[in-house]
C-alpha positions in Angstrom: 2.0 -26.0 -38.2 -0.7 -26.7 -40.9 -2.7 -28.5 -38.3 -2.4 -25.5 -36.0 -3.6 -23.1 -38.8 -6.5 -25.3 -39.6 -7.6 -25.4 -36.0 -7.3 -21.6 -35.9 -9.2 -21.2 -39.1 -12.0 -23.4 -37.8 -12.2 -21.4 -34.5 -12.5 -18.2 -36.5 -15.3 -19.6 -38.6 -17.1 -20.6 -35.4 -16.8 -17.1 -34.1 -18.6 -16.0 -37.2 -16.0 -13.5 -38.2 -16.2 -12.0 -41.7 -14.0 -13.7 -44.3 -11.7 -10.7 -44.6 -11.1 -10.4 -40.8 -10.6 -14.1 -40.4 -8.1 -14.1 -43.3 -6.2 -11.2 -41.8 -6.1 -12.9 -38.4 -5.0 -16.1 -40.0 -2.1 -14.3 -41.8 -1.0 -12.5 -38.6 -1.1 -15.8 -36.6 0.8 -17.7 -39.3 3.4 -14.9 -39.5 3.9 -15.2 -35.7 4.3 -19.0 -36.0 6.8 -18.8 -38.8 8.8 -16.1 -36.9 8.9 -18.3 -33.8 9.9 -21.4 -35.6 13.1 -20.0 -37.1 16.6 -21.0 -36.1 18.1 -18.9 -33.3 20.9 -17.0 -35.0 23.0 -17.3 -31.8 22.3 -20.7 -30.3 23.7 -21.6 -26.9 26.5 -24.1 -27.6 27.2 -25.1 -24.0 25.7 -24.7 -20.5 27.7 -22.3 -18.5 29.2 -23.6 -15.3 27.8 -22.2 -12.0 31.3 -20.8 -11.2 30.9 -18.4 -14.1 28.0 -16.7 -12.2 29.4 -16.4 -8.7 32.3 -17.7 -6.7 31.9 -21.4 -6.1 31.3 -22.7 -2.6 34.1 -25.1 -3.6 36.6 -22.2 -3.7 35.4 -20.7 -0.4 37.4 -21.8 2.7 35.2 -22.7 5.6 35.8 -20.7 8.8 34.6 -20.5 12.4 31.0 -19.3 12.6 30.0 -20.7 9.2 27.0 -23.0 9.1 27.0 -26.1 6.9 24.4 -28.7 6.1 25.7 -32.3 6.2 23.7 -34.9 4.3 24.7 -38.6 4.6 22.6 -40.8 2.4 20.4 -43.1 4.5 21.7 -41.7 7.8 19.2 -39.2 9.2 20.8 -39.3 12.7 24.1 -38.0 11.2 22.6 -35.6 8.6 21.8 -32.1 9.8 22.9 -28.5 10.2 26.1 -27.8 12.0 27.9 -24.6 13.0 31.7 -24.5 12.8 32.9 -23.8 16.4 35.7 -21.5 17.6 38.2 -24.4 17.2 37.2 -24.9 13.5 35.3 -28.1 14.0 31.8 -29.4 13.6 30.4 -31.8 16.2 28.7 -34.4 14.1 26.2 -36.8 15.7 27.6 -40.3 16.2 31.0 -39.2 14.8 32.4 -36.5 17.1 34.4 -33.4 16.3 35.5 -33.1 12.7 38.0 -30.2 11.9 36.8 -28.4 8.7 37.9 -24.8 9.1 40.3 -23.8 6.3 38.9 -26.5 4.0 36.7 -26.1 0.9 33.3 -27.8 1.0 34.7 -30.6 -1.2 37.6 -31.1 1.2 35.2 -31.2 4.1 33.1 -33.8 2.3 36.2 -35.9 1.8 37.3 -35.6 5.5 33.8 -36.5 6.7 33.5 -39.4 4.3 36.8 -40.8 5.5 35.7 -40.5 9.1 32.4 -42.2 8.5 34.1 -45.0 6.4 36.4 -45.9 9.3 33.8 -48.1 10.9 30.8 -45.9 11.4 29.0 -46.1 8.0 29.6 -48.6 5.3 30.3 -46.9 2.0 29.1 -43.4 3.1 27.7 -41.0 0.5 28.3 -37.5 1.9 27.3 -34.0 0.8 28.4 -30.9 2.6 26.6 -27.7 1.7 27.6 -24.2 2.8 24.5 -22.8 4.5 25.6 -19.4 5.8 29.0 -17.8 5.8 30.5 -16.0 8.8 29.8 -12.3 8.3 32.8 -10.2 7.3 32.3 -7.8 10.1 33.1 -10.4 12.8 
């Protein structure tokens, strides 16, 4: 903080401010610095979970008409956007139909991982993201 104040003092002298104006500006600036450097009286003790802000996609049950994004690490041919069809399945490239309606996103990831691990991809790393939900009016 002292280094900051000396830099400010030097800048004010170069601006050729009168001694009194420079001193007042230095006092105001140092008061601002001191006020900003204090301890927060109510520090954040933990990072809130996403679920505390909005219902989690993990709680939502996938349904016909929803769109999901499937990402399989290192497998661009399989990764992509998929719509859940009227039978509750997604038609995944190189895999075929995978029933996901009624599942959470996490459960759909597990189902797809199991399918891929059964001889299609060695040690698949799968993420399923809810892209858009079926509208409530349909």
